C-alpha positions as a Markdown table, in Angstrom:
| # | Residue | x | y | z |
|---|---|---|---|---|
| 1 | Met | -15.9 | -15.9 | 10.0 |
| 2 | Asp | -15.2 | -16.2 | 13.7 |
| 3 | Leu | -13.7 | -13.0 | 15.3 |
| 4 | Tyr | -11.9 | -13.1 | 18.6 |
| 5 | Ile | -11.9 | -9.9 | 20.7 |
| 6 | Leu | -8.9 | -8.9 | 22.8 |
| 7 | Asn | -8.9 | -6.2 | 25.4 |
| 8 | Thr | -6.1 | -3.6 | 25.8 |
| 9 | Asp | -4.0 | -6.2 | 27.7 |
| 10 | Phe | -4.3 | -8.5 | 24.6 |
| 11 | Glu | -6.5 | -11.0 | 26.6 |
| 12 | Val | -9.2 | -12.9 | 24.7 |
| 13 | Ile | -12.5 | -11.8 | 26.2 |
| 14 | Gly | -15.0 | -13.0 | 23.7 |
| 15 | Val | -15.9 | -14.4 | 20.3 |
| 16 | Val | -18.2 | -12.8 | 17.6 |
| 17 | Asp | -19.6 | -15.6 | 15.4 |
| 18 | Asp | -23.1 | -14.2 | 14.7 |
| 19 | Ala | -22.4 | -10.9 | 12.9 |
| 20 | Ser | -24.9 | -10.0 | 10.1 |
| 21 | Ser | -21.9 | -9.0 | 8.0 |
| 22 | Val | -18.1 | -8.8 | 8.2 |
| 23 | Ile | -15.8 | -7.0 | 5.8 |
| 24 | Trp | -12.1 | -7.7 | 6.1 |
| 25 | Asn | -9.9 | -5.7 | 3.7 |
| 26 | Ser | -6.2 | -6.5 | 3.5 |
| 27 | Arg | -3.9 | -4.2 | 1.6 |
| 28 | Tyr | -0.3 | -4.7 | 0.3 |
| 29 | Trp | 1.3 | -1.3 | 0.7 |
| 30 | Ser | -1.1 | 0.6 | 2.9 |
| 31 | Ser | -3.2 | -0.1 | 6.0 |
| 32 | Gly | -6.1 | -2.6 | 5.8 |
| 33 | Asp | -9.4 | -2.1 | 7.6 |
| 34 | Phe | -12.5 | -4.0 | 8.7 |
| 35 | Glu | -16.2 | -3.5 | 9.5 |
| 36 | Ile | -18.5 | -5.6 | 11.7 |
| 37 | Tyr | -22.3 | -5.1 | 11.4 |
| 38 | Ile | -24.1 | -6.9 | 14.2 |
| 39 | Arg | -27.4 | -6.9 | 16.1 |
| 40 | Ala | -27.0 | -4.6 | 19.1 |
| 41 | Asn | -27.4 | -5.6 | 22.7 |
| 42 | Lys | -25.7 | -4.6 | 25.9 |
| 43 | Asp | -23.3 | -7.6 | 25.9 |
| 44 | Ile | -22.1 | -7.0 | 22.4 |
| 45 | Ile | -21.7 | -3.3 | 22.9 |
| 46 | Asp | -19.7 | -3.9 | 26.1 |
| 47 | Leu | -17.6 | -6.5 | 24.1 |
| 48 | Leu | -16.8 | -4.3 | 21.1 |
| 49 | Gln | -15.2 | -1.4 | 22.8 |
| 50 | Pro | -13.0 | 1.3 | 21.2 |
| 51 | Asp | -9.2 | 0.4 | 21.6 |
| 52 | Tyr | -10.0 | -3.3 | 21.8 |
| 53 | Tyr | -8.6 | -5.6 | 19.2 |
| 54 | Val | -10.2 | -8.1 | 16.7 |
| 55 | Thr | -8.3 | -11.1 | 15.3 |
| 56 | Arg | -8.9 | -14.4 | 13.5 |
| 57 | Leu | -7.4 | -17.8 | 13.8 |
| 58 | Asp | -6.8 | -18.1 | 10.0 |
| 59 | Ser | -5.0 | -14.7 | 9.6 |
| 60 | Asp | -2.1 | -12.9 | 11.3 |
| 61 | Glu | -3.9 | -9.6 | 10.8 |
| 62 | Val | -5.3 | -7.8 | 13.9 |
| 63 | Gly | -7.9 | -5.0 | 13.8 |
| 64 | Met | -8.1 | -2.1 | 16.1 |
| 65 | Ile | -11.6 | -1.0 | 17.0 |
| 66 | Met | -11.8 | 2.7 | 16.4 |
| 67 | Asn | -15.3 | 3.7 | 15.5 |
| 68 | Arg | -18.8 | 2.6 | 16.7 |
| 69 | Thr | -22.3 | 3.5 | 15.4 |
| 70 | Ile | -25.6 | 2.3 | 17.0 |
| 71 | Lys | -28.7 | 2.6 | 15.0 |
| 72 | Thr | -32.1 | 1.8 | 16.5 |
| 73 | Asn | -35.3 | 1.0 | 14.6 |
| 74 | Ser | -38.6 | -0.3 | 16.0 |
| 75 | Glu | -39.3 | -2.4 | 13.0 |
| 76 | Asp | -35.9 | -3.7 | 11.9 |
| 77 | Gly | -34.2 | -3.8 | 15.3 |
| 78 | Asn | -31.1 | -2.2 | 16.7 |
| 79 | Tyr | -27.7 | -2.7 | 15.0 |
| 80 | Leu | -24.1 | -1.9 | 16.0 |
| 81 | Thr | -21.5 | -1.0 | 13.3 |
| 82 | Val | -17.8 | -1.2 | 14.4 |
| 83 | Thr | -15.0 | -0.2 | 12.1 |
| 84 | Gly | -11.2 | 0.3 | 12.4 |
| 85 | Asp | -7.8 | -0.2 | 10.9 |
| 86 | Phe | -5.5 | -3.2 | 11.1 |
| 87 | Leu | -2.3 | -2.7 | 13.2 |
| 88 | Asp | -0.7 | -1.1 | 10.1 |
| 89 | Gly | -2.8 | 1.9 | 11.0 |
| 90 | Ile | -0.6 | 2.7 | 13.9 |
| 91 | Leu | 1.6 | 4.5 | 11.4 |
| 92 | Lys | -1.2 | 7.0 | 10.9 |
| 93 | Arg | -0.7 | 8.1 | 14.5 |
| 94 | Arg | 2.7 | 9.6 | 13.7 |
| 95 | Ile | 4.0 | 12.1 | 11.3 |
| 96 | Ser | 7.5 | 12.5 | 9.8 |
| 97 | Trp | 8.4 | 15.0 | 12.5 |
| 98 | Asn | 11.7 | 16.4 | 11.3 |
| 99 | Gln | 12.7 | 17.4 | 7.8 |
| 100 | Ser | 14.8 | 14.7 | 6.3 |
| 101 | Thr | 16.4 | 14.0 | 3.0 |
| 102 | Ile | 17.0 | 10.2 | 3.3 |
| 103 | Ser | 18.7 | 8.3 | 0.6 |
| 104 | Gly | 20.3 | 4.9 | 0.2 |
| 105 | Asn | 18.8 | 1.4 | 0.6 |
| 106 | Val | 15.0 | 1.5 | 0.6 |
| 107 | Glu | 14.7 | -1.0 | 3.4 |
| 108 | Glu | 17.2 | 0.9 | 5.6 |
| 109 | Cys | 15.4 | 4.2 | 4.9 |
| 110 | Ile | 12.0 | 2.9 | 5.9 |
| 111 | Arg | 13.4 | 1.3 | 9.0 |
| 112 | Gln | 15.1 | 4.6 | 9.9 |
| 113 | Leu | 11.7 | 6.4 | 9.6 |
| 114 | Ile | 10.1 | 3.9 | 11.9 |
| 115 | Val | 13.0 | 4.2 | 14.5 |
| 116 | Glu | 13.0 | 8.1 | 14.4 |
| 117 | Asn | 9.2 | 8.5 | 14.7 |
| 118 | Ile | 8.0 | 5.4 | 16.7 |
| 119 | Ile | 10.7 | 3.3 | 18.3 |
| 120 | Asp | 13.3 | 5.8 | 19.4 |
| 121 | Pro | 12.2 | 9.4 | 18.7 |
| 122 | Val | 13.9 | 12.4 | 20.3 |
| 123 | Asp | 10.7 | 13.2 | 22.2 |
| 124 | Pro | 9.9 | 10.2 | 24.5 |
| 125 | Ala | 6.2 | 11.1 | 24.3 |
| 126 | Arg | 6.2 | 9.9 | 20.7 |
| 127 | Arg | 7.6 | 6.5 | 21.6 |
| 128 | Ile | 5.5 | 3.3 | 21.3 |
| 129 | Asp | 7.3 | 0.9 | 23.7 |
| 130 | Asn | 6.0 | -2.4 | 22.3 |
| 131 | Phe | 6.6 | -1.5 | 18.6 |
| 132 | Val | 9.5 | -3.4 | 17.1 |
| 133 | Leu | 11.1 | -4.1 | 13.7 |
| 134 | Ala | 11.3 | -7.6 | 12.1 |
| 135 | Glu | 14.5 | -9.0 | 10.7 |
| 136 | Lys | 15.6 | -7.3 | 7.5 |
| 137 | Ala | 13.9 | -8.7 | 4.3 |
| 138 | Gly | 17.1 | -8.1 | 2.2 |
| 139 | Leu | 15.5 | -5.6 | -0.2 |
| 140 | Thr | 18.3 | -4.1 | -2.4 |
| 141 | Glu | 16.7 | -1.1 | -4.2 |
| 142 | Thr | 18.2 | 2.3 | -3.7 |
| 143 | Leu | 16.0 | 5.2 | -2.7 |
| 144 | Lys | 16.3 | 8.6 | -4.4 |
| 145 | Gly | 16.8 | 11.4 | -1.9 |
| 146 | Phe | 13.9 | 13.6 | -3.1 |
| 147 | Asp | 11.4 | 10.8 | -2.4 |
| 148 | Ile | 11.1 | 11.6 | 1.4 |
| 149 | Gln | 12.2 | 15.2 | 1.7 |
| 150 | Ser | 9.3 | 16.4 | 3.9 |
| 151 | Thr | 8.2 | 17.5 | 7.3 |
| 152 | Gly | 4.9 | 16.9 | 8.9 |
| 153 | Asp | 3.6 | 14.3 | 6.5 |
| 154 | Asp | 1.6 | 11.4 | 7.7 |
| 155 | Leu | 4.2 | 8.6 | 8.4 |
| 156 | Ser | 1.7 | 6.1 | 6.9 |
| 157 | Asp | 1.5 | 8.1 | 3.6 |
| 158 | Val | 5.3 | 8.5 | 3.4 |
| 159 | Ile | 6.0 | 4.8 | 3.8 |
| 160 | Ala | 3.1 | 3.8 | 1.6 |
| 161 | Asn | 4.4 | 6.0 | -1.2 |
| 162 | Ile | 7.8 | 4.5 | -1.0 |
| 163 | Cys | 6.4 | 1.0 | -0.9 |
| 164 | Gln | 4.1 | 1.6 | -3.9 |
| 165 | Thr | 7.1 | 3.0 | -5.9 |
| 166 | Tyr | 9.2 | 0.0 | -5.3 |
| 167 | Lys | 6.3 | -2.6 | -5.2 |
| 168 | Ile | 7.0 | -3.5 | -1.6 |
| 169 | Gly | 4.4 | -4.6 | 1.0 |
| 170 | Tyr | 4.4 | -3.9 | 4.7 |
| 171 | Lys | 2.3 | -5.2 | 7.6 |
| 172 | Val | 2.2 | -4.9 | 11.4 |
| 173 | Thr | 1.3 | -8.1 | 13.3 |
| 174 | Leu | 1.1 | -9.1 | 17.0 |
| 175 | Thr | 3.8 | -11.3 | 18.3 |
| 176 | Pro | 3.3 | -14.0 | 21.1 |
| 177 | Glu | 4.9 | -11.5 | 23.4 |
| 178 | Asn | 2.3 | -8.9 | 22.4 |
| 179 | Lys | 4.7 | -6.7 | 20.5 |
| 180 | Phe | 3.7 | -4.8 | 17.4 |
| 181 | Leu | 6.0 | -6.3 | 14.7 |
| 182 | Phe | 6.6 | -4.1 | 11.6 |
| 183 | Thr | 7.6 | -6.3 | 8.6 |
| 184 | Leu | 8.5 | -5.4 | 5.0 |
| 185 | Tyr | 8.0 | -8.1 | 2.4 |
| 186 | Arg | 7.6 | -8.7 | -1.3 |
| 187 | Gly | 5.0 | -11.0 | -2.9 |
| 188 | Ile | 5.9 | -14.0 | -5.0 |
| 189 | Asp | 6.1 | -13.7 | -8.8 |
| 190 | Arg | 3.7 | -16.3 | -10.3 |
| 191 | Gly | 3.5 | -14.7 | -13.7 |
| 192 | Tyr | 4.8 | -15.8 | -17.1 |
| 193 | Gly | 8.1 | -13.9 | -16.6 |
| 194 | Gln | 9.6 | -16.5 | -14.3 |
| 195 | Thr | 10.2 | -20.2 | -14.1 |
| 196 | Glu | 10.6 | -20.9 | -10.3 |
| 197 | Asn | 6.9 | -20.9 | -9.3 |
| 198 | Asp | 3.7 | -22.3 | -10.6 |
| 199 | Tyr | 1.9 | -19.9 | -13.0 |
| 200 | Val | -1.3 | -18.1 | -12.0 |
| 201 | Val | -2.9 | -16.9 | -15.3 |
| 202 | Phe | -6.3 | -15.4 | -15.9 |
| 203 | Ser | -7.3 | -16.0 | -19.6 |
| 204 | Pro | -10.3 | -16.9 | -21.7 |
| 205 | Glu | -8.4 | -20.2 | -22.3 |
| 206 | Phe | -9.0 | -21.0 | -18.6 |
| 207 | Asp | -12.5 | -19.5 | -18.4 |
| 208 | Asn | -11.4 | -17.2 | -15.6 |
| 209 | Leu | -11.2 | -13.9 | -17.4 |
| 210 | Ile | -14.6 | -12.4 | -17.6 |
| 211 | Ser | -13.8 | -9.3 | -19.6 |
| 212 | Ser | -10.8 | -7.3 | -20.8 |
| 213 | Glu | -9.9 | -4.0 | -22.4 |
| 214 | Tyr | -6.6 | -3.3 | -24.2 |
| 215 | Thr | -5.5 | 0.3 | -24.7 |
| 216 | Tyr | -2.5 | 2.2 | -26.2 |
| 217 | Asn | -2.5 | 5.9 | -25.5 |
| 218 | Arg | 0.3 | 8.4 | -25.9 |
| 219 | Glu | -1.8 | 11.6 | -25.4 |
| 220 | Glu | 0.3 | 12.6 | -22.3 |
| 221 | Tyr | 3.6 | 11.0 | -23.4 |
| 222 | Arg | 6.7 | 13.1 | -22.8 |
| 223 | Asn | 10.4 | 12.1 | -23.0 |
| 224 | Ala | 12.2 | 15.4 | -22.3 |
| 225 | Ala | 11.8 | 18.2 | -19.8 |
| 226 | Val | 13.1 | 21.3 | -18.2 |
| 227 | Val | 12.9 | 21.1 | -14.4 |
| 228 | Leu | 12.4 | 24.5 | -12.7 |
| 229 | Ala | 13.3 | 24.8 | -9.0 |
| 230 | Glu | 14.2 | 27.4 | -6.5 |
| 231 | Gly | 14.6 | 31.1 | -7.4 |
| 232 | Glu | 13.0 | 33.5 | -9.8 |
| 233 | Gly | 13.7 | 34.9 | -13.2 |
| 234 | Thr | 17.2 | 34.4 | -14.6 |
| 235 | Ser | 18.5 | 33.2 | -11.2 |
| 236 | Gln | 16.0 | 30.3 | -11.1 |
| 237 | Arg | 17.7 | 26.9 | -10.8 |
| 238 | Arg | 16.9 | 24.5 | -13.6 |
| 239 | Val | 18.1 | 21.3 | -15.1 |
| 240 | Ser | 17.3 | 19.6 | -18.4 |
| 241 | Ile | 16.5 | 15.9 | -18.9 |
| 242 | Gly | 16.0 | 13.7 | -21.9 |
| 243 | Thr | 18.2 | 13.0 | -24.9 |
| 244 | Thr | 15.7 | 12.2 | -27.6 |
| 245 | Thr | 15.9 | 14.4 | -30.7 |
| 246 | Gly | 13.9 | 15.5 | -33.7 |
| 247 | Leu | 10.3 | 14.5 | -34.3 |
| 248 | Asn | 10.5 | 11.9 | -31.6 |
| 249 | Arg | 11.2 | 14.4 | -28.9 |
| 250 | Phe | 8.1 | 15.3 | -26.7 |
| 251 | Glu | 8.9 | 18.1 | -24.2 |
| 252 | Thr | 7.3 | 19.3 | -21.0 |
| 253 | Arg | 7.9 | 21.6 | -18.0 |
| 254 | Ile | 8.2 | 20.1 | -14.5 |
| 255 | Asp | 7.8 | 22.1 | -11.3 |
| 256 | Gly | 10.7 | 21.1 | -9.0 |
| 257 | Ser | 10.1 | 23.7 | -6.3 |
| 258 | Ser | 9.3 | 21.0 | -3.8 |
| 259 | Val | 12.9 | 19.8 | -3.9 |
| 260 | Ser | 14.7 | 22.0 | -1.3 |
| 261 | Ser | 18.4 | 22.9 | -1.0 |
| 262 | Asn | 17.9 | 23.5 | 2.7 |
| 263 | Gly | 19.0 | 27.1 | 2.5 |
| 264 | Glu | 21.8 | 26.2 | 0.1 |
| 265 | Ile | 23.3 | 23.8 | 2.7 |
| 266 | Ile | 23.2 | 21.2 | -0.1 |
| 267 | Thr | 25.9 | 21.7 | -2.7 |
| 268 | Gln | 25.0 | 22.8 | -6.2 |
| 269 | Ala | 26.1 | 19.5 | -7.7 |
| 270 | Thr | 24.0 | 17.5 | -5.2 |
| 271 | Tyr | 21.0 | 19.7 | -5.7 |
| 272 | Asp | 21.2 | 19.4 | -9.5 |
| 273 | Lys | 21.4 | 15.6 | -9.1 |
| 274 | Met | 18.3 | 15.6 | -6.8 |
| 275 | Leu | 16.4 | 17.8 | -9.4 |
| 276 | Thr | 17.4 | 15.4 | -12.2 |
| 277 | Glu | 16.3 | 12.4 | -10.2 |
| 278 | Tyr | 13.0 | 14.1 | -9.3 |
| 279 | Gly | 12.4 | 15.3 | -12.9 |
| 280 | Gln | 13.1 | 11.8 | -14.3 |
| 281 | Glu | 10.7 | 10.3 | -11.8 |
| 282 | Gln | 8.0 | 12.7 | -12.9 |
| 283 | Leu | 8.8 | 12.1 | -16.5 |
| 284 | Asp | 8.4 | 8.4 | -16.0 |
| 285 | Asn | 4.8 | 9.1 | -15.1 |
| 286 | Leu | 4.3 | 10.4 | -18.6 |
| 287 | Lys | 5.1 | 7.3 | -20.5 |
| 288 | Ile | 3.0 | 5.8 | -23.3 |
| 289 | Lys | 0.0 | 4.2 | -21.6 |
| 290 | Glu | -0.3 | 0.6 | -22.7 |
| 291 | Gly | -2.2 | -1.9 | -20.7 |
| 292 | Ile | -4.9 | -4.4 | -20.2 |
| 293 | Ser | -7.7 | -4.0 | -17.6 |
| 294 | Gly | -10.6 | -6.3 | -16.9 |
| 295 | Glu | -12.4 | -8.5 | -14.4 |
| 296 | Val | -11.3 | -12.0 | -13.4 |
| 297 | Glu | -13.3 | -14.9 | -12.1 |
| 298 | Asn | -11.9 | -15.8 | -8.7 |
| 299 | Asn | -11.9 | -19.3 | -7.2 |
| 300 | Val | -12.4 | -21.1 | -10.5 |
| 301 | Thr | -9.0 | -22.1 | -11.7 |
| 302 | Tyr | -7.2 | -20.6 | -8.8 |
| 303 | Val | -8.2 | -19.9 | -5.2 |
| 304 | Ala | -7.2 | -16.7 | -3.4 |
| 305 | Asn | -5.1 | -17.3 | -0.3 |
| 306 | Glu | -4.4 | -20.8 | -1.5 |
| 307 | Asp | -2.9 | -20.5 | -5.0 |
| 308 | Tyr | -1.9 | -16.9 | -4.8 |
| 309 | Phe | -1.7 | -14.3 | -2.0 |
| 310 | Leu | -1.6 | -10.6 | -1.3 |
| 311 | Gly | 1.4 | -9.0 | -3.0 |
| 312 | Asp | 1.9 | -11.8 | -5.5 |
| 313 | Val | 2.3 | -11.1 | -9.2 |
| 314 | Val | 0.0 | -13.0 | -11.7 |
| 315 | Ser | -0.5 | -12.8 | -15.4 |
| 316 | Thr | -3.5 | -12.1 | -17.7 |
| 317 | Ala | -3.8 | -12.8 | -21.4 |
| 318 | Asn | -6.6 | -11.8 | -23.8 |
| 319 | Glu | -7.8 | -13.5 | -27.0 |
| 320 | Tyr | -5.4 | -11.5 | -29.2 |
| 321 | Gly | -2.1 | -12.4 | -27.5 |
| 322 | Phe | -1.7 | -9.3 | -25.3 |
| 323 | Val | -0.2 | -10.6 | -22.0 |
| 324 | Ser | 0.2 | -8.5 | -18.9 |
| 325 | Asp | 1.6 | -8.9 | -15.4 |
| 326 | Thr | -0.2 | -7.4 | -12.4 |
| 327 | Arg | 0.2 | -7.5 | -8.6 |
| 328 | Val | -2.5 | -8.3 | -6.1 |
| 329 | Ile | -2.7 | -5.2 | -3.9 |
| 330 | Glu | -5.9 | -5.8 | -2.0 |
| 331 | Met | -7.9 | -8.8 | -0.7 |
| 332 | Leu | -11.4 | -8.0 | 0.3 |
| 333 | Glu | -13.2 | -10.7 | 2.3 |
| 334 | Ser | -16.8 | -10.4 | 3.1 |
| 335 | Glu | -19.4 | -12.6 | 4.8 |
| 336 | Asp | -23.1 | -12.0 | 5.1 |
| 337 | Glu | -26.4 | -13.7 | 4.6 |
| 338 | Asn | -25.3 | -14.5 | 1.0 |
| 339 | Gly | -22.2 | -16.4 | 2.2 |
| 340 | Tyr | -18.5 | -15.8 | 2.1 |
| 341 | Lys | -16.7 | -14.1 | -0.8 |
| 342 | Ile | -13.1 | -13.0 | -1.4 |
| 343 | Leu | -12.3 | -10.5 | -4.1 |
| 344 | Pro | -8.8 | -9.6 | -5.2 |
| 345 | Thr | -7.9 | -6.1 | -6.5 |
| 346 | Phe | -5.0 | -5.7 | -8.9 |
| 347 | Asp | -2.5 | -3.0 | -9.6 |
| 348 | Thr | -2.0 | -1.7 | -13.1 |
| 349 | Trp | -2.0 | -4.5 | -15.7 |
| 350 | Glu | 1.2 | -3.7 | -17.6 |
| 351 | Val | 1.6 | -5.3 | -21.0 |
| 352 | Arg | 4.5 | -7.7 | -21.2 |
| 353 | Ile | 6.9 | -6.8 | -24.0 |
């Protein structure tokens, strides 16, 4: 793959078309990264400078050169390895500076975090002048307040956690005006659960499912809990969640101490609601584990980045009628002496009921 190198003024200053290997890893709800491994000489070392940018004509992703390693060897020759993040990695340079309990529309909350910590922070030293927000994507989910009640957390981690919870993707691209454009988006559903788009299905029937494993496990399953929060002894705050009774009730204890009342500024009713939401979220992680995992044969029936894309939902089906939906959360492209490959990575394969 041909790589175009931009300097800090976003001017194209060279092309890399003879690398020994290139790895280009795109991710749906976190920052992607890249690696270039190339024979070293003075010209290429001068070209691939830290803080320069790497881009491709067939992708809107832009890499930021961050790390360089030069290894010399009298027999094999000298090689330069360059690595870095895509522009999404800019979010790693900021933290969630102030303690915030943000609730409401997911998209509005994420945009607020970007504005407060990058675009228009209280401290002007934290501002990145050419970082802008794209038009709203129209996401309608409501965020629970406890999800981002934190101070000092990596902004990239905070936003990635929200996006993973609500199956949203984000990316930062370079506009023609050389602005860093932050965009939220959701992949297209190409699974069996919809009728608007062509299906993308991996199955033995289509000779594109190499192997699969179906599991049903309720070892960690729980459906009721006491959520313990601030305080000690008999004064410790707590709420109960779960209505299942009798033999079918599986109980657990949940530590809710991370949910703060901000020195009792938050009312008891609001705090109990936050604890209940937090406890339910933790309880949701203790469901019966039923799923299918496996390995697909890419570019046989369907071609990645042609028939399906990063963030899309596809279906899988094994020989026994167990069907699952899964989302493409990574696309790993590589090119070396063995040729070009693209390998999708999927989220949990959830069995369709």
